[in-house]
N, C-alpha and C positions, 0 to 999 in steps of 0.2 A: 224304594219299592217302585217298580214300573207298573203302570196301569196298561195292561195289554190291550184293552178295549180301545185305547186312544193312540196306539202306535200307528204311524203313517208311513207309507212307502217313502224310502229314502233315508229314514232315520237309521243311524248306525248303532249296532248292539255289540257289546263285548260278551263273549261266552265264557263260562267257567273254565273251559279248557284253553283259554287264551286267544282263540280266534276272534276276528272281528268281521262283521258283515253288515250289509244294508238290507233293510226290510224291503221285500219285493211286493208282498201281499199280506194283509192282515185277514185272517180267516173270520174274525169277528166273534169268536167264541171265548175270548179272554184267556186262551191257553196256548194256541198255536199261531206261529207266523212263518211265512216263507221267506228265507234269507239267502241272499247271494253272498258267499264268502269273499272277502277282499283278495285274499292270496290265491284264490282258485279260479284263474282265468279259464273260461270255456266250460267250466263245470256247471251242471244244472243247479238251480237254487234248491235248498233243502228245507224241509220242515223242521222247525226248532220249537221245542217245548219250553214253556215258561220257566221250568226248573233248571234248564240249561243256561239261562241268561244271568250274567253277573251284574249287568247294568248297561246304561247307555254309554257308548264309546265317546271319548272326548272328540269334539270337532276340531279339525286342523285348520 
C-alpha cells in the first residue's frame, strides 16, 4: 500500500491500466498526484487518483 501523503516528485508509479509515470506534484491531500506519463512525450501531466495506482514502478 502506498502512502500518498509521502510521495515525492520523481517517484515512478505503475497504474492499473499498465501505464507508468513520474510524480510531478503531490497535491498533499492523500488522494491525488500529478503524473507525467513515461510514454507520452509532450503531453501535459495528468491528475491521477489513488484508486488508479497499482504500486510503485520498479526502478531501472
